C-alpha positions in Angstrom: 0.5 21.3 -23.5 0.1 18.0 -21.6 0.3 17.9 -17.8 0.3 14.8 -15.6 -0.6 15.0 -11.9 0.6 12.2 -9.6 0.5 13.3 -5.9 0.4 11.3 -2.8 -2.1 12.3 -0.1 -1.3 14.8 2.7 -2.0 12.4 5.6 -4.9 13.6 7.8 -5.8 16.6 5.6 -6.0 16.0 1.8 -6.5 12.7 -0.1 -4.6 12.3 -3.4 -7.9 12.5 -5.2 -8.7 15.9 -3.7 -5.3 17.1 -4.6 -5.6 16.1 -8.3 -9.0 17.8 -8.4 -7.3 21.0 -7.2 -4.5 20.7 -9.7 -6.9 20.2 -12.6 -8.9 23.2 -11.5 -5.9 25.5 -11.2 -4.3 24.3 -14.4 -7.5 25.1 -16.3 -7.2 28.7 -15.2 -3.6 29.1 -16.3 -3.4 26.7 -19.3 -6.9 26.6 -20.9 -7.1 23.8 -23.4 -4.2 21.9 -21.9 -4.5 18.1 -21.7 -4.3 16.8 -18.1 -3.9 13.3 -16.8 -4.8 12.7 -13.1 -3.1 9.7 -11.4 -3.7 10.0 -7.6 -1.1 7.8 -6.0 -0.9 5.9 -2.7 1.9 3.7 -1.4 -0.1 0.7 -0.3 -1.8 2.0 2.8 -5.2 3.5 3.4 -6.7 5.0 0.2 -4.7 2.9 -2.2 -7.7 1.2 -3.8 -9.7 4.4 -4.3 -6.6 6.2 -5.7 -5.9 3.5 -8.2 -9.5 3.1 -9.3 -9.6 6.9 -10.0 -6.3 6.8 -11.8 -7.3 3.8 -14.0 -11.0 4.1 -14.4 -11.8 1.0 -12.4 -14.8 -0.5 -10.7 -15.3 -1.0 -6.9 -16.8 -4.1 -5.4 -18.1 -4.2 -1.8 -18.5 -7.7 -0.3 -19.2 -9.3 3.1 -16.1 -10.7 4.8 -15.0 -12.2 8.1 -13.5 -9.5 10.3 -10.3 -10.1 12.4 -12.4 -11.3 15.4 -14.7 -13.4 13.1 -17.4 -10.7 13.1 -19.3 -9.8 10.0 -17.8 -6.8 8.1 -17.9 -5.3 4.7 -14.8 -4.7 2.6 -14.1 -3.0 -0.7 -11.7 -4.0 -3.4 -11.4 -2.8 -7.0 -10.9 -4.0 -10.5 -8.7 -1.7 -12.6 -9.6 -0.5 -16.1 -7.8 -3.5 -17.7 -10.5 -5.8 -16.4 -7.9 -8.2 -15.0 -6.0 -6.5 -12.2 -7.6 -6.4 -8.8 -6.3 -4.1 -6.1 -7.1 -4.4 -2.4 -5.9 -3.4 1.0 -5.8 -6.2 3.6 -6.8 -3.7 6.3 -10.2 -3.5 4.6 -10.9 -7.0 6.0 -8.3 -7.6 8.7 -7.3 -4.1 9.9 -6.5 -2.9 13.3 -9.3 -0.3 13.5 -11.8 -3.2 13.6 -10.5 -4.2 17.1 -11.1 -1.8 20.0 -7.9 -1.0 21.8 -9.1 -2.6 25.1 -9.8 -5.9 23.3 -6.6 -6.2 21.2 -5.0 -9.6 21.5 -3.2 -11.0 18.4 -3.8 -14.5 19.6 -7.4 -14.1 18.7 -7.3 -12.4 15.3 -7.3 -13.8 11.8 -6.6 -12.8 8.2 -9.5 -15.0 7.0 -11.4 -12.0 5.5 -8.4 -11.1 3.4 -8.5 -14.5 1.9 -12.2 -14.0 1.2 -11.4 -10.8 -0.7 -8.8 -12.6 -2.8 -11.1 -15.5 -3.5 -13.9 -13.1 -4.6 -11.6 -11.2 -7.0 -10.4 -14.4 -8.6 -13.9 -15.7 -9.0 -14.9 -12.5 -10.8 -12.1 -12.9 -13.2 -8.9 -11.2 -11.8 -5.7 -12.7 -13.1 -3.5 -10.2 -11.4 -3.7 -9.1 -7.8 -2.2 -6.0 -6.2 -2.4 -6.3 -2.4 -1.5 -3.6 0.2 -0.7 -5.3 3.5 -0.3 -2.4 6.0 -2.4 -1.8 9.1 -3.2 -5.4 10.1 -4.7 -6.5 13.4 -3.3 -9.9 13.0 -0.3 -12.1 13.8 -1.4 -15.5 12.4 1.3 -16.0 9.8 -1.3 -15.6 7.0 -2.9 -18.9 8.2 -6.4 -17.4 8.0 -5.9 -16.0 4.5 -4.6 -19.4 3.3 -7.5 -21.3 5.0 -10.1 -19.1 3.2 -8.4 -20.1 0.0 -8.7 -23.8 0.7 -5.7 -24.7 2.8 -6.1 -27.0 5.8 -4.2 -26.7 9.1 -4.5 -29.5 11.6 -3.2 -30.4 15.0 -1.5 -33.6 16.2 -4.8 -35.4 16.2 -5.7 -34.4 12.7 -8.3 -31.9 13.8 -8.5 -28.5 12.0 -7.3 -25.6 14.1 -8.8 -22.2 14.3 -6.8 -19.9 11.9 -5.6 -17.4 14.6 -2.3 -16.5 16.2 -3.1 -18.5 19.3 -3.2 -21.7 17.2 0.2 -21.4 15.6 1.8 -23.6 18.3 -0.9 -26.3 17.6 -0.2 -26.7 13.9 1.2 -30.1 13.1 0.0 -30.4 9.5 -0.4 -28.1 6.6 -2.2 -29.3 3.5 -2.3 -27.0 0.4 -3.8 -29.5 -2.0 -7.2 -27.8 -1.6 -6.1 -24.3 -2.6 -8.1 -22.7 -5.4 -6.7 -24.2 -8.6 -7.0 -20.7 -10.2 -4.3 -19.4 -7.9 -1.7 -21.1 -10.2 -2.6 -18.8 -13.0 -2.8 -15.6 -10.9 0.1 -13.1 -10.7 0.2 -11.7 -7.2 2.1 -8.5 -6.3 2.3 -7.4 -2.7 2.8 -3.7 -1.8 5.2 -3.9 1.0 7.8 -1.3 2.2 8.4 -3.4 5.4 11.7 -5.4 5.2 11.3 -7.4 8.5 11.8 -11.2 8.4 9.1 -13.3 10.1 11.0 -14.5 13.2 13.4 -13.0 15.8 13.7 -9.6 17.4 13.3 -7.8 14.1 10.4 -10.0 13.1 6.6 -9.7 13.0 5.8 -10.5 16.6 8.5 -8.6 18.3 8.3 -5.4 16.2 4.6 -5.1 15.4 3.0 -7.3 18.0 2.8 -4.7 20.8 0.7 -2.3 18.8 -1.8 -5.2 18.2 -2.0 -5.9 22.0 0.9 -8.3 22.5 2.2 -8.1 26.1 5.7 -9.6 26.7 4.1 -12.9 27.7 1.8 -12.9 24.7 4.7 -12.0 22.5 6.8 -14.9 23.7 3.9 -17.3 23.2 3.3 -16.1 19.7 6.9 -16.2 18.7 7.2 -19.8 19.8 4.0 -20.6 17.9 5.3 -18.9 14.8 8.6 -20.9 14.9 6.5 -24.1 15.0 4.3 -22.8 12.2 7.3 -22.0 10.0 8.7 -25.5 10.4 5.5 -27.2 9.4 4.6 -24.9 6.5 8.2 -24.7 5.1 8.4 -28.5 5.1 5.0 -28.7 3.3 5.9 -26.2 0.5 9.6 -27.2 0.3 11.1 -23.8 0.9 11.8 -21.3 3.7 8.8 -18.9 4.2 10.4 -16.9 7.0 13.7 -15.4 6.1 13.1 -13.1 3.1 12.6 -9.4 3.5 8.9 -8.6 4.1 8.0 -12.0 5.4 7.2 -10.3 8.7 4.8 -7.8 7.2 1.2 -7.8 8.5 1.9 -10.4 11.2 3.4 -12.9 8.8 0.9 -12.4 5.9 3.9 -11.5 3.8 5.3 -14.9 4.6 2.1 -16.6 3.4 1.8 -14.6 0.3 5.5 -14.6 -0.7 6.5 -18.0 0.7 3.4 -20.1 0.0 1.6 -18.3 -2.9 4.9 -17.1 -4.5 3.8 -13.5 -4.7 6.3 -10.8 -5.5 6.9 -8.2 -2.8 7.6 -4.7 -4.2 8.0 -1.2 -2.8 4.7 0.6 -2.6 5.4 3.3 -5.2 6.9 1.0 -7.8 4.0 -1.5 -7.5 1.4 1.2 -7.8 3.0 3.0 -10.8 3.4 -0.3 -12.6 -0.3 -1.2 -12.0 -1.5 2.1 -13.6 1.0 1.8 -16.5 2.6 5.1 -15.5 5.5 4.9 -17.9 3.1 4.6 -20.8 1.0 7.5 -19.6 4.1 9.7 -19.5 4.2 9.6 -23.3 4.0 13.2 -24.7 3.8 14.8 -21.2 5.5 18.2 -20.8 5.4 18.5 -17.0 4.5 16.3 -14.0 3.3 17.6 -10.6 3.7 15.2 -7.6 4.1 15.7 -3.9 3.4 14.5 -0.3 2.8 15.9 3.1 6.5 16.4 3.9 9.6 15.7 1.8 13.0 15.3 3.4 16.1 13.0 3.2 14.0 10.0 4.3 11.7 10.5 1.4 14.7 10.4 -1.0 16.4 7.5 0.7 13.4 5.3 1.0 11.9 6.2 -2.4 8.6 7.7 -1.3 6.0 8.8 -3.9 7.7 12.0 -5.3 11.0 10.1 -5.6 9.5 7.2 -7.4 7.7 9.5 -9.8 10.8 11.6 -10.3 12.9 8.6 -11.3 10.5 7.5 -13.9 10.2 11.1 -15.3 14.0 11.3 -15.4 14.1 8.3 -17.8 11.9 10.3 -20.2 13.4 13.7 -19.6 10.3 15.2 -18.1 10.6 18.0 -15.5 8.8 17.6 -12.1 7.3 20.0 -9.6 6.8 18.6 -6.1 4.1 20.5 -4.1 4.5 19.5 -0.5 3.3 20.5 2.9 6.7 20.8 4.5 10.4 20.6 3.5 13.0 18.9 5.7 16.8 18.4 5.6 17.9 16.3 2.6 14.9 17.2 0.4 17.2 18.7 -2.2 18.3 15.1 -3.0 15.2 15.2 -5.3 17.1 17.7 -7.6 19.8 15.0 -8.3 17.2 12.6 -9.7 15.7 14.8 -12.4 15.0 18.3 -13.5 12.8 19.4 -10.6 11.8 21.9 -8.0 9.9 21.9 -4.7 7.0 24.2 -3.8 5.7 24.3 -0.2 2.0 24.9 0.6 2.9 26.7 3.9 2.9 30.4 3.0 3.9 31.8 6.4 4.5 31.0 10.1 1.6 28.7 11.2 0.9 25.8 13.4 0.6 22.3 12.1 -3.1 22.4 13.1 -3.7 25.5 11.1 -1.8 24.1 8.1 -4.0 20.9 8.2 -7.2 22.8 8.8 -6.7 25.1 5.8 -4.9 22.5 3.7 -7.1 22.8 0.6 -6.8 26.6 0.3 -3.1 26.5 1.0 -2.6 23.8 -1.6 -4.6 25.7 -4.2 -2.5 28.8 -3.5 0.7 26.8 -3.9 -0.4 25.3 -7.1 -1.3 28.8 -8.4 2.2 30.0 -7.6 3.8 27.0 -9.2 1.9 27.3 -12.4 2.6 31.1 -12.6 6.3 30.3 -12.4 5.9 27.7 -15.2 4.2 30.4 -17.4 7.1 32.8 -16.7 9.5 30.1 -17.8 7.5 29.4 -20.9 7.6 33.1 -21.8 11.4 33.4 -21.2 12.0 30.4 -23.5 10.2 32.1 -26.3 12.4 35.1 -26.0 
C-alpha cells in the first residue's frame, strides 16, 4: 500500500509539516509496512519555503538582507532537492511584520532585500526561482528588487533615486543594462493568486496600500508616482508592465517580475505542486490525504490546496480524503472533481478557540477515523 500526504496548514494552529507528521504516525498504526510520501503544501504565503524543503529534501540558506526600512535583517530561502530550483518568500526580506504599525508608510519601504535574496540564489547556482510574493510592506513597483539586481533608476538630473515608493514620481530614467547577466538564463515562477493590475482603483496602491499605512493623501501621491514609473519602465523595456493580472501584487513587485524579468505568474497550488514534481510522485499511490483549515465553495472556486491536489489525483484515478477543520457551503464541489470524501476534525460542539487550542489532538482523532473507514472499505472489497 502506498499513501501520499499533501495537506495545507491549518492557519494559526497546525503547520503542514506538523500535519504530515501526524498522518505518518497514525498511518503506521493502521497500515504497518505501508509506504508513505509526505508533501506538506503551502500556497505561496508564510511557510512555503519550509514546506517545500521538507517535501523535496532541500537545503535552507540564511543570509543578511536589507529590510523594508533599510535596516539589517536576516532572511531564509531554500534550494530544492534538484539542486537548481530556489524557493523563497518575499516577505522574508520585505514583509509587513518588519514595520511597526505606528511607522507604516509605503512611501518609505523598499523591496531591495528581495532582490538580494534572488541575487544570492543565482550566485549559488539556482537556474529556476519560485517566489511567493504575499505579505509585503512595500509599494515601490519592484524598483528596490530591480536595483539590487543591477538596474539603475535616475531623476531628471541623472541622479540615482532611492528605490522606495516615495521616489516613483521622481523616476525619469530606467537603465536595465546592468542587470545580472545570469538572469537571462534563469526561469522565474511567481506564486501569485492576486489578479489585480498595477494601476487604478483595483490596483496595488488603492487596494493594498491602506494596510501598509497609506492614508488617502499618501495613496493619491503613490498612485500618481506609479503612473509615472510605469510610463518610464514600460518605455525602457518595450512592453506594458501594468495591465496583466497580478501586476499589482506586493505593491507592484508582480509588475517588475512579470513585466521586466519576464517571470511567469501562476496560482499558488499549481506552482508549488509543479516545483515538487507532484505528478511524478503520484505514480503507484493508492490514496492521497490532503486538507486545509476550512473547505467551502470558495475553496473549490478558487482552486485552493485540496482542490489543486484533487484535480491532479483525478487525472491518475487516485481517491482523495480531505481532512479539514471545518466544512462550509459548496464544499461538496470537491466530489465532482475526483473520487473523494471530506472528514472534519471537529468532533462536537466547540468554540473556534478550543478547536485551535486542541488542533493536534483533534486532527489525530480525525485521521484515525478516516483510516479506520479505509480499512473497512478494503475489507469489503475483498468480500
